[in-house]
C-alpha positions as a Markdown table, in Angstrom:
| # | Residue | x | y | z |
|---|---|---|---|---|
| 1 | Gln | 37.8 | 113.7 | 157.8 |
| 2 | Val | 37.6 | 110.1 | 157.5 |
| 3 | Gln | 34.5 | 108.0 | 158.0 |
| 4 | Leu | 34.7 | 104.4 | 159.0 |
| 5 | Val | 32.1 | 101.7 | 158.4 |
| 6 | Glu | 32.3 | 98.4 | 160.1 |
| 7 | Ser | 30.5 | 95.3 | 159.0 |
| 8 | Gly | 30.6 | 91.5 | 159.6 |
| 9 | Gly | 29.3 | 91.2 | 163.2 |
| 10 | Gly | 26.6 | 88.7 | 164.0 |
| 11 | Ser | 25.6 | 85.9 | 166.2 |
| 12 | Val | 27.8 | 82.7 | 166.5 |
| 13 | Gln | 28.3 | 79.7 | 168.7 |
| 14 | Ala | 31.3 | 79.4 | 170.9 |
| 15 | Gly | 34.2 | 78.0 | 168.8 |
| 16 | Gly | 33.0 | 79.7 | 165.8 |
| 17 | Ser | 34.6 | 82.5 | 163.6 |
| 18 | Leu | 33.9 | 85.8 | 162.2 |
| 19 | Arg | 35.6 | 88.3 | 159.9 |
| 20 | Leu | 34.9 | 91.9 | 160.6 |
| 21 | Ser | 35.7 | 94.5 | 158.0 |
| 22 | Cys | 36.1 | 98.4 | 158.2 |
| 23 | Val | 35.9 | 100.4 | 155.2 |
| 24 | Ala | 37.5 | 103.9 | 155.3 |
| 25 | Ser | 36.1 | 106.8 | 153.1 |
| 26 | Gly | 39.7 | 108.2 | 152.6 |
| 27 | Asp | 43.2 | 107.0 | 152.2 |
| 28 | Thr | 44.5 | 105.4 | 155.5 |
| 29 | Arg | 47.8 | 104.0 | 154.3 |
| 30 | Arg | 49.7 | 106.3 | 156.4 |
| 31 | Asn | 47.7 | 105.7 | 159.6 |
| 32 | Cys | 47.9 | 103.2 | 162.3 |
| 33 | Met | 44.5 | 101.4 | 162.3 |
| 34 | Gly | 42.9 | 99.5 | 165.3 |
| 35 | Trp | 40.1 | 97.3 | 166.5 |
| 36 | Phe | 38.5 | 97.8 | 169.9 |
| 37 | Arg | 35.7 | 96.3 | 171.6 |
| 38 | Gln | 33.2 | 97.3 | 174.4 |
| 39 | Ala | 31.1 | 95.0 | 176.3 |
| 40 | Pro | 28.0 | 96.0 | 178.2 |
| 41 | Gly | 29.0 | 97.8 | 181.3 |
| 42 | Gln | 32.8 | 97.6 | 180.5 |
| 43 | Lys | 35.3 | 100.1 | 179.3 |
| 44 | Arg | 36.4 | 100.1 | 175.7 |
| 45 | Glu | 39.5 | 97.8 | 175.3 |
| 46 | Gly | 42.0 | 97.3 | 172.6 |
| 47 | Val | 41.9 | 94.3 | 170.4 |
| 48 | Ala | 44.6 | 94.7 | 167.7 |
| 49 | Gly | 46.4 | 97.3 | 165.7 |
| 50 | Ile | 48.3 | 97.5 | 162.6 |
| 51 | Asp | 50.8 | 100.3 | 161.9 |
| 52 | Ala | 51.1 | 102.2 | 158.6 |
| 53 | Asp | 53.8 | 99.7 | 157.6 |
| 54 | Gly | 51.7 | 96.6 | 158.3 |
| 55 | Thr | 53.1 | 95.6 | 161.6 |
| 56 | Pro | 50.5 | 94.1 | 163.7 |
| 57 | Ser | 50.0 | 94.2 | 167.5 |
| 58 | Tyr | 47.5 | 92.3 | 169.7 |
| 59 | Ala | 46.0 | 92.5 | 173.1 |
| 60 | Asp | 47.6 | 89.9 | 175.2 |
| 61 | Ser | 44.2 | 88.3 | 176.0 |
| 62 | Leu | 43.3 | 87.9 | 172.3 |
| 63 | Arg | 46.7 | 86.9 | 170.8 |
| 64 | Gly | 46.7 | 83.7 | 168.8 |
| 65 | Arg | 42.7 | 84.0 | 168.3 |
| 66 | Val | 42.6 | 87.2 | 166.1 |
| 67 | Thr | 44.4 | 88.4 | 163.1 |
| 68 | Ile | 44.4 | 91.9 | 162.0 |
| 69 | Ser | 45.1 | 92.8 | 158.3 |
| 70 | Lys | 44.4 | 95.6 | 155.7 |
| 71 | Asp | 44.0 | 96.2 | 152.2 |
| 72 | Asn | 45.4 | 99.5 | 151.3 |
| 73 | Ala | 44.0 | 99.2 | 147.7 |
| 74 | Lys | 40.4 | 99.0 | 149.2 |
| 75 | Asn | 41.0 | 101.1 | 152.3 |
| 76 | Thr | 39.8 | 98.3 | 154.3 |
| 77 | Leu | 40.8 | 97.0 | 157.6 |
| 78 | Tyr | 40.0 | 93.4 | 158.7 |
| 79 | Leu | 39.8 | 91.4 | 161.9 |
| 80 | Gln | 39.7 | 87.6 | 161.7 |
| 81 | Met | 38.4 | 86.1 | 164.9 |
| 82 | Gly | 38.5 | 82.4 | 165.8 |
| 83 | Ser | 37.7 | 80.1 | 168.6 |
| 84 | Leu | 35.3 | 82.7 | 169.8 |
| 85 | Lys | 34.0 | 82.6 | 173.5 |
| 86 | Pro | 30.9 | 84.1 | 175.1 |
| 87 | Glu | 33.1 | 86.6 | 176.8 |
| 88 | Asp | 34.0 | 88.1 | 173.3 |
| 89 | Thr | 30.5 | 89.3 | 173.0 |
| 90 | Ala | 30.8 | 93.2 | 172.6 |
| 91 | Ile | 30.5 | 95.9 | 170.1 |
| 92 | Tyr | 33.4 | 96.0 | 167.9 |
| 93 | Tyr | 34.8 | 99.3 | 166.6 |
| 94 | Cys | 37.6 | 100.3 | 164.3 |
| 95 | Ala | 39.6 | 103.4 | 164.5 |
| 96 | Ala | 42.1 | 105.4 | 162.7 |
| 97 | Ser | 45.0 | 107.2 | 164.4 |
| 98 | Val | 46.7 | 110.4 | 163.3 |
| 99 | Asn | 50.0 | 108.5 | 164.0 |
| 100 | Glu | 51.7 | 105.9 | 161.8 |
| 101 | Val | 52.7 | 103.8 | 164.7 |
| 102 | Cys | 50.0 | 102.4 | 166.9 |
| 103 | Pro | 50.3 | 102.7 | 170.8 |
| 104 | Ser | 51.7 | 99.9 | 172.7 |
| 105 | Pro | 50.0 | 98.0 | 174.1 |
| 106 | Ile | 47.0 | 98.9 | 171.7 |
| 107 | Gly | 44.8 | 99.9 | 174.4 |
| 108 | Tyr | 47.1 | 102.4 | 175.9 |
| 109 | Gly | 45.5 | 105.7 | 176.5 |
| 110 | Leu | 41.9 | 104.8 | 175.8 |
| 111 | Asp | 40.8 | 106.8 | 178.6 |
| 112 | Ala | 41.7 | 109.7 | 176.5 |
| 113 | Pro | 41.5 | 108.4 | 172.9 |
| 114 | Thr | 42.1 | 111.6 | 171.2 |
| 115 | Thr | 45.1 | 112.2 | 173.2 |
| 116 | Ala | 46.3 | 108.9 | 172.3 |
| 117 | Gly | 46.0 | 109.6 | 168.7 |
| 118 | Trp | 42.7 | 108.0 | 167.8 |
| 119 | Met | 40.9 | 110.4 | 165.8 |
| 120 | Tyr | 38.3 | 108.6 | 163.8 |
| 121 | Trp | 35.9 | 105.9 | 164.9 |
| 122 | Gly | 33.3 | 103.8 | 163.3 |
| 123 | Gln | 29.8 | 103.2 | 164.7 |
| 124 | Gly | 30.5 | 99.7 | 165.7 |
| 125 | Thr | 29.3 | 96.2 | 164.8 |
| 126 | Gln | 27.8 | 93.8 | 167.3 |
| 127 | Val | 29.4 | 90.5 | 168.0 |
| 128 | Thr | 27.4 | 88.0 | 170.0 |
| 129 | Val | 28.8 | 84.7 | 171.0 |
| 130 | Ser | 26.5 | 81.9 | 172.6 |
| 131 | Ser | 27.6 | 79.0 | 174.6 |
């Protein structure tokens, strides 16, 4: 069992930046890890993923504005977000997959996340971007 705890969310103005963190209670070096978000009334969508070997992947809509990274020694996953827009307002979640390689695209299979390999989820951190 892996517990994930996100932090770093908050309220920022459009154009601003945030760095989200996700600390895992166990060793996730051999797991694909991902960031997802869910806006009010919307389905959860993929933001970015990172394979066990460190290969990143990004949702097309966010490519160039977000960077995913991880520190295996700290069991911590990061998401650096820049040029934030009001439409980025959402709850951001991190997740750990049972697989080493993330789904492609990162949001593939979210209608049945367990089937897609996403076994562990954090509680989420709110990001609010004002215009």
